[in-house]
C-alpha positions, 0 to 999 in steps of 0.5 A, a space after each residue: 844435914 849438920 854433922 858434929 865432927 871435930 878432930 883434934 888430930 893434925 894432918 893426915 891423922 885428922 883427915 883419916 878420923 873424919 873419913 872413918 866418921 863420915 864413910 862417904 865424903 867430899 874434898 869440901 867436907 874434909 876441908 871444912 872439918 880438918 881446916 887443911 888445904 885442897 891440895 894436901 887433901 887431894 894428895 892424901 886421897 890419891 894415896 888412899 885410893 892407890 892403897 885400896 882404902 877408899 874409892 872415888 864414886 862416879 858422879 850421878 848421871 845428869 849431875 852438873 859438872 860442878 858437883 863434887 865427887 864423892 869418895 867412900 871408905 872401903 877398907 878401915 884399918 882402925 884409928 891409925 891413918 894409913 901412910 
């Protein structure tokens, strides 16, 4: 599936915009569309999990270990990225 996602916002604002657009996503999705590095994205996702904005979905039973974890937006506070 090809998505037309573009963000002009830098950093966390851009990641948040992509998360809101996709709703369910992987770190690889965020890297592809935001052009940010894995470590920065992972750090931000950890903060969003702690803040109750997203959850990390369990890997489907029987899925290979190399399968990327999916995350899901559960609390959308609008266009401004949570800190």
